[in-house]
C-alpha positions in Angstrom: -80.5 105.8 -222.9 -83.4 103.2 -222.4 -83.8 100.5 -219.7 -86.3 97.9 -219.7 -87.0 94.8 -217.6 -89.2 91.7 -218.1 -89.5 88.3 -216.5 -88.3 85.6 -218.9 -87.0 82.0 -218.5 -88.2 82.3 -214.9 -85.9 85.3 -214.1 -85.4 88.8 -214.5 -83.9 90.1 -217.9 -82.9 93.9 -217.8 -81.7 95.6 -220.8 -80.0 98.9 -221.0 -78.9 100.5 -224.3 -77.2 103.7 -225.0 -78.1 105.2 -228.5 -78.4 108.7 -230.0 -81.7 107.4 -231.5 -84.1 106.5 -228.8 -86.6 104.9 -231.1 -83.9 102.4 -232.4 -83.0 101.7 -228.8 -86.7 100.8 -228.0 -86.8 98.7 -231.2 -83.5 96.8 -230.1 -85.0 96.1 -226.6 -88.1 94.8 -228.2 -86.2 92.6 -230.5 -84.4 91.2 -227.5 -87.1 90.2 -225.4 -88.7 88.6 -228.6 -85.5 86.6 -229.1 -85.1 85.5 -225.4 -88.8 84.5 -225.2 -88.4 82.8 -228.5 -85.6 80.6 -227.0 -87.5 80.0 -223.9 -90.1 78.4 -226.2 -87.5 76.2 -227.6 -85.1 75.3 -224.6 -87.4 75.3 -221.5 -87.3 72.2 -219.4 -90.3 73.5 -217.4 -92.7 73.8 -220.7 -94.0 70.7 -221.8 -94.6 72.1 -225.4 -91.1 73.3 -225.8 -88.9 71.7 -228.5 -86.6 70.5 -225.8 -89.4 68.8 -223.7 -90.5 67.2 -227.0 -87.0 65.9 -227.7 -86.6 64.6 -224.3 -90.0 62.7 -224.3 -89.4 61.4 -228.0 -85.8 60.7 -227.9 -86.0 58.6 -231.1 -87.7 61.3 -233.1 -84.3 62.5 -234.6 -85.0 65.4 -236.8 -84.8 68.7 -235.0 -85.2 72.5 -236.0 -82.2 74.5 -237.2 -82.1 76.3 -233.7 -82.2 73.1 -231.6 -79.6 71.6 -233.8 -77.4 74.6 -233.3 -77.9 74.7 -229.4 -77.3 70.8 -228.9 -74.0 71.1 -231.2 -72.7 73.9 -228.9 -73.9 72.3 -225.8 -72.1 69.0 -226.7 -68.9 71.1 -227.8 -68.8 72.8 -224.3 -69.5 69.3 -222.6 -66.5 68.0 -224.2 -64.6 71.1 -223.7 -64.9 71.0 -220.0 -64.4 67.2 -220.0 -68.0 66.5 -218.6 -67.7 68.8 -215.7 -70.6 70.4 -217.5 -72.7 67.9 -219.3 -75.8 68.8 -221.0 -77.2 65.3 -220.7 -77.3 65.6 -216.7 -81.3 65.5 -217.0 -81.6 62.0 -215.6 -79.8 63.2 -212.6 -81.8 66.5 -212.3 -84.9 64.4 -212.1 -83.6 62.1 -209.6 -82.5 64.9 -207.4 -85.7 66.9 -207.8 -83.7 70.0 -208.7 -86.7 71.8 -210.3 -89.1 70.7 -207.6 -86.6 71.8 -204.7 -87.9 69.3 -202.3 -86.8 65.8 -201.9 -88.3 63.0 -199.8 -85.1 61.3 -199.1 -81.6 61.3 -200.4 -81.4 58.9 -203.4 -79.7 55.5 -202.7 -76.4 54.6 -204.4 -77.9 52.3 -206.8 -80.6 54.9 -207.9 -77.6 57.5 -208.5 -75.8 54.7 -210.3 -78.6 53.9 -212.7 -79.2 57.5 -213.5 -75.5 58.2 -214.0 -75.4 55.5 -216.6 -77.8 57.6 -218.8 -75.6 60.7 -218.5 -72.7 61.3 -221.0 -72.3 63.8 -223.9 -70.8 61.0 -225.9 -74.3 59.4 -226.1 -75.8 62.0 -228.3 -75.5 61.5 -231.9 -75.5 64.7 -233.9 -75.9 64.4 -237.6 -75.5 67.6 -239.8 -76.5 65.8 -243.0 -79.8 64.2 -241.5 -80.2 67.4 -239.1 -80.8 64.9 -236.2 -80.1 64.6 -232.7 -80.4 60.9 -231.4 -79.8 59.6 -227.8 -78.1 56.2 -227.5 -80.3 55.0 -224.6 -84.1 55.5 -223.6 -84.5 57.6 -220.4 -81.7 60.1 -221.4 -82.5 63.9 -221.6 -80.8 67.5 -222.0 -80.9 69.7 -219.2 -80.4 73.4 -220.5 -79.9 74.6 -216.8 -76.0 75.2 -217.1 -76.1 76.9 -220.4 -79.4 78.2 -221.5 -79.3 81.6 -220.3 -75.7 82.2 -221.7 -76.7 80.9 -224.9 -79.9 82.9 -224.9 -77.9 86.0 -224.3 -75.7 85.4 -227.1 -78.4 85.1 -229.5 -79.9 88.2 -228.1 -76.8 90.1 -228.6 -76.6 89.0 -232.3 -79.9 90.6 -232.6 -78.9 93.7 -230.7 -75.9 94.4 -233.0 -78.3 94.9 -235.9 -79.3 98.4 -234.3 -77.3 101.7 -234.0 -76.0 102.1 -230.5 -73.0 103.0 -228.5 -73.5 100.4 -225.7 -75.8 97.7 -224.4 -75.8 95.7 -221.2 -77.9 92.5 -220.9 -78.3 91.3 -217.2 -80.0 88.0 -217.0 -80.7 87.0 -213.5 -77.1 88.2 -212.5 -75.4 87.0 -215.6 -74.3 90.1 -217.7 -73.3 90.2 -221.4 -71.8 93.8 -222.1 -70.8 95.5 -225.6 -69.6 98.8 -226.1 -68.3 100.5 -229.3 -65.6 102.0 -227.5 -63.6 100.2 -224.7 -64.2 101.8 -221.4 -64.2 100.6 -217.8 -67.2 98.7 -216.9 -68.1 98.3 -213.3 -69.4 95.1 -211.8 -70.2 93.9 -208.3 -69.8 90.4 -207.0 -72.1 89.2 -204.3 -70.8 87.9 -200.9 -71.7 84.2 -201.1 -71.8 84.1 -197.3 -74.2 87.1 -197.1 -75.7 87.4 -200.6 -77.7 90.4 -199.8 -74.3 92.2 -199.7 -71.5 92.8 -202.1 -68.3 91.2 -201.6 -66.3 93.8 -203.9 -67.1 96.1 -206.7 -64.7 95.7 -209.7 -63.8 97.9 -212.3 -63.2 95.7 -215.4 -60.9 96.4 -218.6 -61.7 93.4 -220.8 -59.8 93.0 -223.9 -62.9 91.7 -225.4 -66.2 93.3 -226.7 -68.7 91.9 -225.9 -67.8 89.9 -222.7 -69.9 88.3 -220.0 -69.9 87.5 -216.4 -71.4 84.6 -214.9 -71.5 83.5 -211.4 -72.1 79.9 -210.1 -73.0 79.5 -206.4 -75.3 77.3 -204.0 -76.4 80.1 -202.0 -79.7 81.1 -204.0 -80.6 77.7 -204.9 -80.9 74.3 -203.1 -83.1 71.4 -202.5 -84.6 70.7 -199.0 -84.8 67.1 -197.9 -88.3 66.6 -196.2 -86.7 65.8 -193.0 -85.7 69.4 -192.8 -82.3 68.6 -191.6 -80.4 68.4 -194.9 -80.0 71.1 -197.7 -78.4 69.9 -200.9 -76.7 72.2 -203.3 -78.2 72.4 -206.7 -75.1 72.1 -208.9 -74.5 68.5 -209.8 -71.2 66.7 -210.7 -72.5 64.8 -213.7 -69.3 62.4 -213.1 -70.3 61.4 -209.5 -74.1 61.9 -209.9 -74.1 63.8 -206.6 -74.4 67.5 -205.7 -71.1 69.2 -205.5 -69.7 69.5 -201.9 -66.4 71.1 -201.8 -64.9 74.3 -200.2 -66.1 76.7 -203.0 -68.8 79.2 -202.2 -69.1 81.0 -205.6 -67.2 81.1 -209.0 -67.4 84.2 -211.2 -66.2 83.8 -214.7 -65.3 86.4 -217.5 -65.5 85.2 -221.1 -66.1 86.9 -224.6 -69.6 85.2 -224.8 -72.3 84.3 -222.4 -72.4 80.5 -223.2 -68.9 80.0 -222.4 -69.1 82.3 -219.2 -72.2 80.3 -217.9 -70.6 76.9 -218.7 -67.3 77.7 -217.3 -68.3 78.9 -213.9 -70.3 75.5 -213.5 -67.3 73.6 -214.7 -64.7 75.4 -212.3 -67.4 75.0 -209.4 -67.6 71.3 -210.2 -63.8 70.7 -210.5 -62.8 72.5 -207.3 -60.3 75.2 -206.6 -57.0 73.8 -208.1 -58.5 72.0 -211.0 -60.9 74.8 -211.7 -58.2 77.4 -211.8 -56.0 75.3 -213.9 -58.8 74.8 -216.4 -59.3 78.7 -216.6 -55.6 79.6 -217.0 -55.4 77.3 -219.8 -57.8 79.6 -221.7 -56.3 83.0 -222.5 -59.9 84.4 -223.0 -60.9 83.5 -219.6 -60.7 85.1 -216.0 -62.0 83.7 -212.8 -62.6 84.8 -209.2 -63.0 81.8 -206.7 -64.5 82.5 -203.2 -64.3 79.6 -200.9 -64.2 78.7 -197.2 -60.8 78.9 -195.7 -59.6 77.2 -192.5 -61.9 78.2 -189.7 -64.5 79.0 -192.2 -63.6 82.6 -193.2 -64.1 83.6 -196.6 -61.2 83.5 -199.0 -60.5 84.4 -202.5 -58.5 82.9 -205.4 -58.1 84.6 -208.7 -56.7 83.4 -212.1 -53.8 85.5 -213.7 -56.3 87.2 -216.0 -58.7 88.6 -213.2 -55.5 90.0 -211.7 -54.8 91.9 -215.1 -58.4 93.0 -215.9 -60.2 93.5 -212.7 -59.4 96.2 -210.2 -61.1 95.9 -206.8 -62.7 99.2 -206.1 -63.9 98.7 -202.7 -64.6 96.2 -200.2 -67.7 95.8 -198.2 -68.1 94.0 -194.9 
């Protein structure tokens, strides 16, 4: 087997391949790194020369590459499917709340939030397959790939991976996992304790009916914005519908889904929707499972699991 790691998209990508042919495994790993780096050059909100940054700065340009067209169409589909709990057009709010800079001079005023929110809405993207174009309805709109980019890149990388002979492969992209194996076997995964992220909450033995399948966790413990007064910490997950960072009892959401894009988006959507609506959304989908960790009465850590999580995941051990 071959395991390699590399920094891509600002996070660590670890690839493990089991194959009888080590040379083929090495080629597969190289192909995956190349593919994820290629998507970083297309979808990065951080790189000014990425196609996404070009589109955001010239929203009237219209015609886009095949890759960008497919991405925007997929992101629009998921925005609609989550009823806007995930919305790829959240970029004006991302800028307002300084989510990339991670420091904020002051909490934005209500009228500033309202003005940015007016520019957010997946329905304001017009996608034309005949003209191969993406057009925004209003100046000042933009796409933020933060809630979908990693999962989407994982799926494109897995497509490349499947061109090679192998028994199994696992892609771990900054904690989001996409796993495929020729034979269904138990796959072990650890979920972090959101109150103490250096420790595991539990290790699960997973028997998913799908291959590949992906795990994605949404949580506020690793990333937040500090307001310069130093007193306030603001979570980095925004509710596109209120224009504000999510503030509910949820500490983390882990979702299992047959592809990385869906797992990535659904974890965000459950977090944004809150426990009851979030679980109802998951339970409507026979291909999804979720573990919600939240603050109970008195502040203790509590869990809520969907029907499929109970079926597919066996807790192996609990760590304090």
